[in-house]
Backbone bond lengths (Angstrom), bond angles and torsions (degrees), N, CA, C in turn:
res aa  C-N    CA-C-N  psi(-1)  N-CA   C-N-CA  omega(-1)  CA-C   N-CA-C  phi
1 M - - - 1.447 - - 1.529 107.82 -
2 S 1.315 116.72 141.55 1.462 120.36 -176.29 1.531 111.31 -79.73
3 C 1.297 114.74 166.23 1.468 121.15 179.73 1.529 110.18 -63.97
4 A 1.336 117.33 -38.84 1.467 120.92 -179.76 1.527 110.93 -65.99
5 D 1.345 117.46 -39.22 1.465 120.94 178.29 1.536 111.07 -65.08
6 L 1.334 114.80 -44.73 1.463 118.78 178.60 1.527 111.14 -65.21
7 A 1.323 117.57 -37.80 1.465 120.87 177.49 1.525 110.37 -64.95
8 G 1.334 117.43 -37.23 1.473 121.09 176.13 1.518 111.48 -63.65
9 R 1.325 115.95 -41.84 1.462 119.56 177.38 1.529 110.70 -65.31
10 L 1.325 116.59 -38.43 1.459 120.86 178.10 1.524 110.42 -64.80
11 E 1.331 117.08 -40.10 1.465 120.22 177.54 1.521 110.79 -62.26
12 R 1.341 116.96 -44.27 1.468 120.39 178.02 1.525 110.73 -61.98
13 S 1.334 116.48 -37.07 1.467 120.12 177.24 1.526 110.49 -63.68
14 F 1.329 116.82 -42.09 1.465 119.54 177.23 1.522 111.21 -64.39
15 R 1.317 117.43 -39.83 1.468 120.54 179.11 1.534 110.50 -65.12
16 T 1.319 116.84 -40.91 1.469 120.68 177.22 1.530 110.22 -63.47
17 S 1.324 115.78 -44.53 1.468 119.62 178.23 1.519 110.87 -62.16
18 S 1.323 116.99 -38.67 1.461 120.62 178.82 1.519 111.07 -61.90
19 A 1.332 116.35 -43.44 1.464 119.94 179.15 1.532 110.56 -63.49
20 L 1.328 116.77 -42.56 1.464 120.57 178.93 1.524 110.93 -66.32
21 L 1.326 116.85 -41.82 1.467 120.30 178.74 1.517 111.62 -64.73
22 R 1.318 116.57 -37.65 1.470 120.34 178.63 1.531 110.11 -62.33
23 R 1.338 116.76 -44.53 1.462 120.61 179.02 1.526 111.10 -66.80
24 L 1.335 117.02 -39.19 1.456 120.89 179.26 1.527 110.61 -65.68
25 A 1.319 117.49 -42.92 1.465 120.95 179.03 1.524 110.61 -62.66
26 A 1.331 116.90 -42.36 1.468 120.10 178.70 1.530 110.74 -63.50
27 G 1.322 117.14 -41.17 1.465 120.48 178.29 1.513 112.19 -65.10
28 L 1.328 116.91 -41.37 1.460 120.13 178.92 1.526 111.47 -67.57
29 Q 1.327 117.10 -38.71 1.465 120.12 176.99 1.521 111.05 -64.70
30 A 1.329 116.52 -39.84 1.463 120.19 178.30 1.530 110.34 -63.94
31 R 1.326 117.34 -40.16 1.469 120.50 178.22 1.516 110.83 -65.21
32 R 1.330 116.54 -39.83 1.470 119.86 -179.04 1.522 110.83 -67.05
33 T 1.318 117.61 -41.20 1.464 119.61 -179.56 1.527 111.51 -73.11
34 A 1.324 117.78 -26.18 1.463 120.84 178.66 1.527 111.81 -87.10
35 W 1.321 117.15 -0.30 1.464 120.99 -177.01 1.523 112.05 -58.97
36 A 1.319 116.43 -37.16 1.467 120.23 -176.63 1.521 112.27 -64.22
37 S 1.317 117.60 -26.99 1.463 119.65 -178.80 1.519 111.66 -70.10
38 A 1.317 117.35 -28.25 1.466 124.24 177.33 1.526 112.89 52.21
39 R 1.314 116.73 35.38 1.461 119.36 172.43 1.530 107.78 -80.34
40 P 1.332 117.53 138.48 1.468 119.62 -176.65 1.526 113.13 -55.32
41 G 1.323 117.68 -35.56 1.459 119.78 -179.55 1.511 113.18 -66.98
42 T 1.337 117.44 -25.89 1.459 119.52 -179.79 1.523 111.90 -89.99
43 L 1.318 118.38 -16.18 1.453 120.58 -179.01 1.519 112.25 -86.20
44 Q 1.308 117.97 -25.55 1.449 120.71 178.10 1.526 108.95 -81.21
45 P 1.337 117.17 139.01 1.458 118.74 -179.29 1.533 110.96 -62.91
46 P 1.332 117.38 125.72 1.456 118.57 178.95 1.532 110.95 -67.53
47 A 1.287 115.42 149.68 1.462 120.63 -179.27 1.526 111.00 -62.39
48 E 1.326 117.35 -28.94 1.463 120.48 -179.63 1.528 111.01 -63.43
49 L 1.332 117.24 -41.92 1.466 119.94 179.03 1.525 110.96 -66.73
50 E 1.307 116.75 -37.88 1.461 120.19 177.20 1.526 110.54 -63.53
51 Q 1.332 116.49 -42.12 1.459 120.59 179.19 1.526 110.95 -66.22
52 L 1.326 117.47 -39.51 1.468 120.37 176.89 1.527 110.95 -61.55
53 A 1.310 117.06 -40.58 1.464 120.43 178.02 1.520 111.30 -63.85
54 L 1.323 116.67 -40.02 1.470 120.35 177.33 1.524 111.25 -66.29
55 D 1.334 116.72 -40.84 1.468 120.77 178.09 1.526 110.99 -63.75
56 L 1.327 116.51 -39.23 1.465 120.06 177.46 1.522 111.45 -64.43
57 A 1.320 116.73 -40.28 1.470 120.39 178.15 1.528 110.91 -64.07
58 A 1.330 116.96 -40.48 1.468 120.40 178.01 1.527 110.83 -65.49
59 E 1.326 116.47 -39.57 1.465 120.46 178.69 1.526 110.64 -66.26
60 A 1.317 117.71 -38.38 1.470 121.28 177.81 1.520 110.99 -64.99
61 K 1.318 116.13 -37.60 1.471 120.06 177.77 1.525 110.58 -65.89
62 A 1.333 116.43 -43.77 1.471 119.91 178.39 1.526 110.59 -63.99
63 R 1.330 116.91 -38.12 1.457 121.05 179.90 1.531 110.34 -66.39
64 A 1.322 117.39 -36.87 1.470 120.89 177.37 1.526 110.67 -63.32
65 Q 1.330 116.60 -38.86 1.468 119.79 176.63 1.525 110.77 -65.72
66 L 1.332 116.60 -40.94 1.461 120.11 177.59 1.525 111.24 -61.98
67 L 1.320 116.58 -41.03 1.464 119.81 178.27 1.526 111.14 -63.51
68 G 1.318 117.44 -36.59 1.465 120.82 175.51 1.520 111.77 -63.49
69 Q 1.329 116.26 -41.86 1.467 120.02 177.81 1.530 110.88 -67.26
70 L 1.323 115.82 -39.05 1.470 119.73 178.95 1.526 111.12 -66.49
71 A 1.315 118.09 -35.67 1.463 121.28 179.09 1.526 110.66 -61.04
72 A 1.339 116.20 -30.86 1.462 119.96 -179.08 1.527 112.72 -76.49
73 V 1.343 117.89 -25.11 1.472 119.29 -175.86 1.526 113.86 -109.76
74 L 1.308 118.41 -7.41 1.468 120.23 178.90 1.526 110.21 -67.69
75 P 1.332 116.02 142.27 1.465 117.90 175.81 1.534 110.44 -68.17
76 L 1.332 114.78 141.36 1.455 120.03 -178.42 1.528 110.69 -85.80
77 P 1.323 116.92 140.22 1.467 118.62 171.90 1.532 109.37 -67.86
78 P 1.309 117.91 155.53 1.474 119.56 -178.88 1.530 111.63 -58.70
79 G 1.320 116.12 131.22 1.452 122.42 176.99 1.515 115.00 81.30
80 A 1.316 119.41 4.60 1.468 122.10 -178.96 1.523 109.99 -100.79
81 A 1.309 115.54 145.71 1.466 121.43 175.37 1.525 108.86 -93.79
82 R 1.319 116.13 153.92 1.465 121.51 -178.53 1.530 111.03 -58.65
83 G 1.295 118.71 -38.58 1.473 122.24 -179.25 1.521 113.39 -70.20
84 D 1.324 116.72 -22.97 1.465 120.70 -179.24 1.521 112.52 -87.65
85 L 1.324 117.26 -7.67 1.460 121.70 -174.47 1.528 110.77 -71.27
86 H 1.328 116.07 121.54 1.467 121.66 175.33 1.521 107.44 -92.68
87 V 1.326 116.28 116.50 1.463 121.02 -176.41 1.523 108.74 -94.03
88 N 1.335 115.35 121.46 1.455 120.82 174.45 1.527 108.26 -141.92
89 V 1.310 116.42 174.12 1.462 121.42 -173.93 1.527 110.79 -64.63
90 T 1.315 117.05 -36.16 1.461 119.97 179.85 1.524 110.78 -61.76
91 R 1.316 117.82 -45.08 1.467 121.58 179.10 1.531 110.88 -65.88
92 I 1.339 116.33 -40.32 1.472 119.42 -179.60 1.524 109.92 -67.92
93 A 1.337 117.18 -44.12 1.464 121.05 -179.36 1.525 111.08 -62.12
94 A 1.325 117.37 -33.30 1.462 120.18 178.38 1.521 111.74 -71.58
95 A 1.339 117.01 -25.05 1.458 120.85 -176.93 1.524 113.39 -85.15
96 V 1.313 119.15 -16.90 1.470 121.64 -179.41 1.534 109.14 -103.79
97 P 1.339 117.56 160.32 1.469 120.53 -178.77 1.534 112.34 -59.47
98 G 1.323 116.23 158.38 1.458 126.12 -173.12 1.514 118.29 -38.55
99 P 1.355 120.10 -68.62 1.476 119.81 -175.03 1.528 113.10 -62.54
100 A 1.317 117.91 -36.92 1.470 120.63 179.90 1.520 110.23 -67.84
101 G 1.319 117.61 -38.38 1.457 121.28 178.79 1.520 111.61 -66.79
102 R 1.350 116.47 -41.22 1.468 119.38 178.26 1.521 111.15 -66.98
103 A 1.335 117.21 -38.10 1.464 120.73 178.79 1.533 110.53 -65.34
104 L 1.346 115.75 -40.77 1.460 119.76 177.42 1.526 110.55 -63.28
105 R 1.307 116.59 -44.25 1.474 121.42 -179.78 1.532 111.15 -61.97
106 S 1.349 116.86 -43.97 1.470 119.46 -179.63 1.527 111.34 -67.43
107 A 1.336 117.48 -37.81 1.470 120.47 178.10 1.532 110.18 -64.58
108 A 1.325 116.58 -41.66 1.472 119.85 179.17 1.526 110.34 -66.55
109 D 1.323 117.81 -41.78 1.470 120.52 179.33 1.524 111.46 -63.32
110 E 1.339 116.13 -39.65 1.467 119.53 178.25 1.527 110.74 -63.94
111 A 1.337 116.75 -43.59 1.468 120.64 179.99 1.528 110.81 -63.85
112 V 1.320 117.52 -39.12 1.466 120.90 179.26 1.528 110.27 -65.19
113 G 1.332 117.07 -43.30 1.465 120.49 178.59 1.513 112.25 -62.18
114 L 1.317 116.81 -42.39 1.460 120.30 178.80 1.527 111.64 -68.89
115 A 1.321 117.16 -34.92 1.463 120.15 176.94 1.525 110.42 -64.34
116 R 1.329 117.03 -36.96 1.462 120.10 176.09 1.526 110.55 -64.53
117 T 1.323 117.01 -40.56 1.464 121.06 178.66 1.525 110.48 -61.42
118 V 1.325 116.35 -44.97 1.471 120.45 178.73 1.524 110.03 -63.85
119 R 1.331 117.33 -41.11 1.465 120.52 179.32 1.528 111.08 -60.97
120 V 1.336 116.41 -40.81 1.471 120.30 178.39 1.525 110.24 -63.98
121 E 1.335 117.47 -43.76 1.470 120.54 179.21 1.521 111.53 -62.70
122 V 1.323 116.81 -39.98 1.466 120.17 178.50 1.528 110.03 -64.81
123 Q 1.345 117.00 -41.86 1.461 120.01 178.49 1.524 111.60 -64.88
124 L 1.340 117.37 -40.30 1.466 119.97 177.29 1.523 110.95 -63.18
125 G 1.328 116.55 -42.67 1.465 120.38 177.87 1.522 111.75 -61.83
126 A 1.330 116.47 -40.88 1.470 119.62 178.24 1.525 110.74 -65.09
127 R 1.325 116.65 -38.98 1.473 119.62 177.80 1.518 111.00 -65.19
128 L 1.334 117.26 -40.23 1.466 120.19 176.95 1.522 111.07 -60.98
129 L 1.318 116.39 -42.85 1.466 119.97 179.20 1.522 111.42 -63.90
130 R 1.341 117.26 -44.16 1.461 119.87 178.50 1.528 111.11 -63.81
131 F 1.341 117.07 -40.45 1.458 120.67 178.87 1.523 111.15 -61.19
132 T 1.323 117.29 -48.39 1.466 119.67 -178.76 1.522 111.11 -66.00
133 Q 1.319 116.97 -35.58 1.464 119.06 178.32 1.528 110.32 -64.49
134 R 1.327 117.16 -45.34 1.466 119.66 178.66 1.527 110.87 -64.89
135 A 1.338 117.21 -40.47 1.467 120.37 -179.84 1.521 110.67 -63.22
136 H 1.338 117.09 -43.67 1.464 120.36 179.60 1.524 110.76 -66.48
137 D 1.322 116.90 -41.80 1.465 119.41 179.63 1.519 110.87 -62.01
138 R 1.323 117.26 -43.08 1.465 120.42 -179.87 1.523 111.12 -67.40
139 L 1.329 116.25 -43.00 1.459 119.91 -179.16 1.519 110.91 -62.98
140 L 1.327 116.57 -47.19 1.462 119.63 179.93 1.522 110.97 -65.58
141 G 1.319 117.97 -34.56 1.455 120.94 176.96 1.512 111.60 -65.14
142 Q 1.329 116.72 -40.71 1.457 120.72 178.69 1.521 111.21 -66.95
143 V 1.319 117.33 -42.97 1.470 121.02 179.63 1.519 110.19 -63.15
144 A 1.314 117.40 -43.10 1.462 120.40 179.71 1.527 110.98 -65.53
145 A 1.336 116.78 -39.96 1.470 119.77 178.94 1.522 111.25 -65.86
146 E 1.312 118.32 -40.90 1.468 121.69 178.63 1.526 111.08 -66.80
147 A 1.323 116.95 -39.42 1.466 120.09 178.89 1.519 110.43 -65.40
148 A 1.311 116.92 -39.33 1.464 120.09 179.23 1.529 110.62 -68.63
149 A 1.330 116.48 -36.32 1.468 119.98 179.69 1.526 111.67 -69.56
150 D 1.341 117.06 -32.62 1.458 121.25 -179.72 1.524 112.84 -83.15
151 G 1.303 117.77 -4.74 1.452 120.46 -178.67 1.517 111.83 80.55
152 G 1.284 118.62 21.45 1.454 122.61 179.63 1.508 109.99 126.85
153 A 1.270 115.35 156.24 1.460 120.11 -177.27 1.530 110.62 -76.17
154 Q 1.327 115.16 142.28 1.467 120.47 174.88 1.524 107.63 -78.18
155 G 1.307 115.55 149.31 1.450 118.72 179.20 1.509 110.89 -171.94
156 Y 1.284 116.65 -165.70 1.459 123.47 -178.02 1.520 109.03 -122.26
157 D 1.339 115.36 147.81 1.458 119.38 177.66 1.528 109.96 -90.70
158 R 1.353 116.41 -169.95 1.463 120.86 -177.30 1.511 113.18 -64.35
159 S 1.321 118.42 -26.20 1.459 122.40 -178.82 1.528 111.93 -90.92
160 A 1.295 117.16 11.09 1.460 123.54 -179.67 1.515 111.67 64.87
161 R 1.305 116.37 30.46 1.454 121.34 174.98 1.527 108.26 -102.08
162 A 1.293 114.86 141.65 1.457 119.36 -179.03 1.514 109.93 -67.40
163 R 1.303 116.09 133.96 1.454 121.38 173.53 1.520 107.04 -88.27
164 G 1.279 117.46 118.38 1.449 121.50 177.80 1.506 113.56 82.81
165 G 1.298 119.76 -5.44 1.460 121.95 178.87 1.509 112.69 70.17
166 L 1.291 115.15 166.65 1.454 119.54 -179.36 1.517 111.55 -75.22
167 D 1.316 116.97 -28.35 1.460 119.47 -178.95 1.524 112.10 -96.39
168 G 1.330 117.48 3.89 1.447 121.60 178.89 1.520 113.63 82.25
169 S 1.339 118.09 5.02 1.462 120.85 -176.03 1.517 112.43 -84.84
170 G 1.309 118.01 -9.57 1.458 120.37 -179.36 1.503 112.74 86.45
171 G 1.337 117.78 6.44 1.462 120.72 179.00 1.519 111.24 -69.07
172 A 1.333 114.87 158.50 1.455 119.65 -177.50 1.518 110.01 -76.78
173 G 1.273 115.60 133.21 1.450 121.92 173.39 1.509 107.65 -134.12
174 R 1.313 118.28 150.17 1.448 120.36 -178.19 1.519 110.23 -121.31
175 L 1.292 114.99 132.86 1.451 121.03 174.54 1.528 109.48 -71.41
176 V 1.351 115.68 -40.02 1.453 122.47 178.07 1.528 106.40 -122.05
177 D 1.338 117.53 123.01 1.465 118.26 -176.22 1.517 113.10 -96.33
178 G 1.302 120.57 -8.17 1.452 122.21 175.75 1.510 114.13 89.18
179 R 1.299 118.59 -8.42 1.464 120.30 179.48 1.509 109.84 -87.07
180 I 1.315 114.83 154.04 1.468 120.85 177.46 1.485 109.62 -102.49
């Protein structure tokens, strides 16, 4: 297969990755904006995002194979050995004719930009998770400390009478007084 054919396949791979990254970024943004609702269905990772991540991994694997094939057919710079050749989009774009090289470069740049967007969304999601974990830990720690300081939590028994009273004196209090 020629270098131009392999570069075309690499460009299509970048375009496919861009489409997948765009959908993944939109899904992650939707999850982040829906975080405040705290509905159980929105907190669990949707299967679609998991599938997009798997598709991206498969595309990256295919792209790595394409880069290996391209490394074998790229022209070598003077004095360089085949094993020393660093294959990147700039070198590949320079080896193919003008419009194909520019198209490959733009597809790679688009994929890189979208990957950065996804990385930012993942980092924001991780920060949200760490924030809520710290908030819950602190809140539960405060509640436990207050309950221990009060000698036990105040509450109501089966008859809707206050246990220990509101002032801690043990007086009777009623949650429901029976009057209309």
